[in-house]
C-alpha positions, 0 to 999 in steps of 0.5 A: 761525345760531350754533351752540352745541353743539360738533359731534363728529367721528365716529371714522374707525376703528370698533372694533367693526367691525375684523377682528382677523385682518386687523390689521397693528398699526399701528392706533392704540388709544384710552387713557384716563387713569384719573386725569383721564379725559383720552383720547387718540384718533386719531394721537396714540394709541399703535399696537396693536404698541407699546401694551404698551410705551406702557402701561408707560411711562404707568401711569396710562392704561388701554385705552379700553373700546371697544377692550378686546375687540380688544386681548384678542383680539390679545394672546391671538393673539400668545401662540399664535405 
């Protein structure tokens, strides 16, 4: 039997189920290139603790919309402390 469609792998880390209060900063955040649409995910994606610096060095990338609520919450929490 030949499978004609490529099977997609599921993400190990579902951003909708992450507890922002229990994050340690090592979670990799998916990013998307605005010009090409290319996504960087998984181990190749930048960790949240280095995300701001990574985005400055890579200005054509934005945070994947699936992660935007987590990044916004994490940034607002960091500003409080």
